[in-house]
C-alpha positions as CSV (number, residue, x, y, z in Angstrom):
1,M,-103.7,99.9,178.6
2,P,-102.4,97.0,176.7
3,D,-103.8,93.5,177.2
4,L,-102.7,92.5,180.7
5,L,-102.1,89.1,182.5
6,Q,-103.6,89.4,185.9
7,E,-104.3,87.3,189.0
8,R,-108.0,87.6,189.5
9,A,-110.0,85.2,192.1
10,G,-107.2,82.7,192.1
11,A,-107.0,82.5,188.1
12,Q,-104.5,83.9,185.7
13,V,-106.5,85.9,183.4
14,L,-105.6,87.9,180.2
15,V,-107.7,91.0,180.5
16,C,-107.9,92.6,177.0
17,D,-107.8,96.3,176.5
18,P,-111.1,97.7,175.8
19,A,-109.4,100.1,173.3
20,G,-107.5,97.2,171.5
21,P,-107.9,96.0,167.9
22,P,-111.4,94.6,167.2
23,I,-111.7,90.7,166.9
24,A,-113.2,90.4,163.6
25,T,-111.8,87.2,162.1
26,E,-110.8,83.6,163.4
27,R,-107.0,85.1,162.9
28,D,-107.7,87.6,165.6
29,A,-109.1,85.2,168.0
30,L,-106.0,83.0,167.6
31,D,-103.9,86.1,168.2
32,L,-105.5,86.3,171.7
33,I,-105.2,82.5,172.3
34,G,-101.5,82.9,171.5
35,A,-101.2,85.8,173.9
36,A,-102.9,83.7,176.6
37,F,-100.1,81.0,176.3
38,L,-98.0,83.3,178.6
39,G,-99.9,81.9,181.6
40,A,-103.4,82.6,181.3
41,T,-106.3,80.1,181.8
42,V,-108.9,82.7,181.2
43,V,-109.2,85.4,178.5
44,A,-111.5,88.2,179.3
45,V,-112.6,90.0,176.1
46,P,-114.5,93.4,176.3
47,A,-117.8,92.7,174.3
48,A,-117.2,96.0,172.5
49,R,-114.1,94.6,170.9
50,L,-116.1,91.7,169.2
51,D,-117.0,92.5,165.8
52,P,-120.9,92.7,165.5
53,S,-121.0,89.4,163.4
54,F,-120.0,87.7,166.8
55,F,-123.4,88.4,168.0
56,A,-125.4,87.5,164.7
57,L,-125.3,83.7,165.2
58,G,-126.1,83.1,161.6
59,T,-122.5,84.0,160.5
60,R,-121.2,81.3,162.7
61,F,-118.2,83.6,163.8
62,A,-119.2,83.2,167.7
63,G,-119.3,79.4,167.2
64,E,-115.9,79.4,165.4
65,V,-114.4,81.7,168.0
66,M,-115.7,79.7,171.1
67,Q,-114.6,76.5,169.5
68,K,-111.0,77.7,169.3
69,F,-110.9,78.6,173.0
70,V,-112.5,75.2,173.9
71,N,-109.9,73.5,171.7
72,Y,-107.0,75.2,173.3
73,R,-108.6,74.5,176.7
74,L,-108.9,78.3,177.6
75,R,-111.9,79.9,179.3
76,L,-113.4,82.6,177.2
77,A,-115.1,85.6,179.2
78,V,-117.2,88.1,177.1
79,V,-117.3,91.2,179.5
80,G,-119.7,93.8,179.1
81,D,-123.3,94.8,178.1
82,I,-124.8,92.8,175.4
83,S,-128.5,93.6,176.0
84,A,-128.9,95.4,172.8
85,H,-127.7,92.2,170.9
86,L,-129.9,90.0,173.2
87,A,-133.0,92.1,172.6
88,H,-132.7,91.2,168.9
89,S,-131.9,87.5,168.9
90,G,-133.6,84.6,170.9
91,A,-131.0,82.2,169.7
92,L,-128.4,84.6,171.3
93,R,-130.3,84.7,174.5
94,A,-130.3,80.9,174.4
95,L,-126.5,80.6,173.6
96,V,-125.7,82.9,176.5
97,A,-127.8,81.1,178.9
98,E,-126.5,77.7,178.0
99,S,-122.9,79.0,178.0
100,N,-123.2,80.6,181.5
101,R,-124.5,77.1,182.9
102,H,-121.3,75.6,182.0
103,D,-117.6,76.4,182.4
104,Q,-115.8,77.2,179.3
105,V,-117.5,80.4,177.9
106,W,-119.1,83.0,180.0
107,F,-120.9,86.2,179.2
108,V,-120.7,88.6,182.1
109,P,-121.5,92.2,182.6
110,D,-118.2,93.2,184.2
111,L,-114.9,92.1,185.8
112,A,-116.5,91.8,189.3
113,A,-119.1,89.4,187.8
114,L,-116.1,87.4,186.1
115,D,-114.3,87.3,189.5
116,E,-117.4,85.9,191.2
117,R,-117.8,83.2,188.6
118,L,-113.9,82.4,188.9
119,R,-114.4,82.1,192.7
120,A,-117.5,79.9,192.4
121,A,-115.6,77.7,189.9
122,A,-112.8,77.0,192.0
123,T,-115.0,76.1,195.0
124,P,-115.6,72.3,195.0
């Protein structure tokens, strides 16, 4: 399945194909942002597509990717099980917890959880 623009819980979401190309560089992230400009306000990226360096905060790759999405005023949702990464990094656990308290970058276990977050964000 290719990346698809879908309406989910009142938002236009670019749902990225789990079998799509890995996101291993800043350029890869910018390509997703470019694809989102077809009407998406949220990009849902399967965690498995993110290069492992995304979850190793010392590489600064996660920060670079997240900042690109913020700069372009797009929400980023990392979708999937990242528990193995969380088990190895207190800093990553803190980043995920802090991100999930805000409205720009979310880490969610599945698309149903993303739908719940989108509904909650749309409710005043």
